[in-house]
C-alpha positions as CSV (number, residue, x, y, z in Angstrom):
1,M,111.1,79.3,125.9
2,S,109.1,82.6,125.9
3,H,108.3,84.5,122.7
4,K,110.6,87.2,123.8
5,N,113.5,84.8,124.3
6,Q,112.8,83.4,120.8
7,L,112.8,86.9,119.4
8,L,116.5,87.3,120.8
9,L,117.6,84.4,119.2
10,D,116.4,85.4,115.8
11,N,118.8,87.5,113.9
12,D,116.2,88.8,111.3
13,A,114.2,90.1,114.5
14,T,114.0,94.0,114.4
15,L,114.2,96.4,117.3
16,R,112.8,100.0,117.4
17,K,115.2,102.9,118.6
18,P,114.6,102.7,122.3
19,Q,115.4,99.1,122.4
20,A,118.1,99.4,119.8
21,C,119.9,102.1,122.1
22,L,119.5,100.0,125.4
23,F,121.0,96.8,123.4
24,L,123.8,98.9,122.2
25,S,124.1,101.0,125.5
26,I,124.2,104.2,123.6
27,S,122.1,107.4,123.6
28,S,119.7,108.1,120.8
29,A,122.0,111.0,119.5
30,T,124.8,108.3,119.0
31,L,122.5,106.2,117.1
32,D,121.2,108.7,114.8
33,R,124.9,109.7,114.1
34,W,125.9,106.1,113.4
35,V,123.1,105.8,110.8
36,R,124.0,109.2,109.3
37,T,127.6,108.2,108.9
38,G,126.8,104.6,107.5
39,I,128.1,102.4,110.8
40,L,124.6,101.2,111.0
41,K,121.6,100.7,108.7
42,R,118.2,101.1,109.7
43,R,114.9,100.4,108.0
44,K,111.9,103.0,108.0
45,I,108.3,102.0,108.0
46,G,106.6,105.7,108.0
47,R,108.0,107.3,111.0
48,I,109.1,104.2,112.9
49,S,112.8,103.5,112.4
50,L,113.7,99.4,112.9
51,Y,117.1,98.1,113.5
52,R,117.9,94.5,112.6
53,L,119.3,92.5,115.5
54,G,121.7,90.9,113.2
55,D,123.1,94.3,112.3
56,L,123.5,95.2,116.2
57,R,125.1,92.1,117.1
58,A,127.7,92.3,114.4
59,L,128.5,95.9,115.4
60,V,129.1,94.5,119.0
61,R,131.3,91.9,117.7
62,N,133.2,94.2,115.5
63,A,133.7,96.8,118.3
64,E,135.0,93.9,120.4
65,G,137.6,92.7,117.8
66,E,136.0,89.4,117.2
67,L,135.4,89.6,113.6
């Protein structure tokens, strides 16, 4: 299994903003709005925003009604 595939199995892995937008199929503006309204949490390291893969998956599951 490649390193990239192992990261996708790890819920504690983090994605940067462009990857998080691709994962959720949303725009950067939508991601910013979701963070601002509390729908999604981000972690900031300096100027870099990071999004936990487990949080993104939970958001998708909740949107699909699986929770």
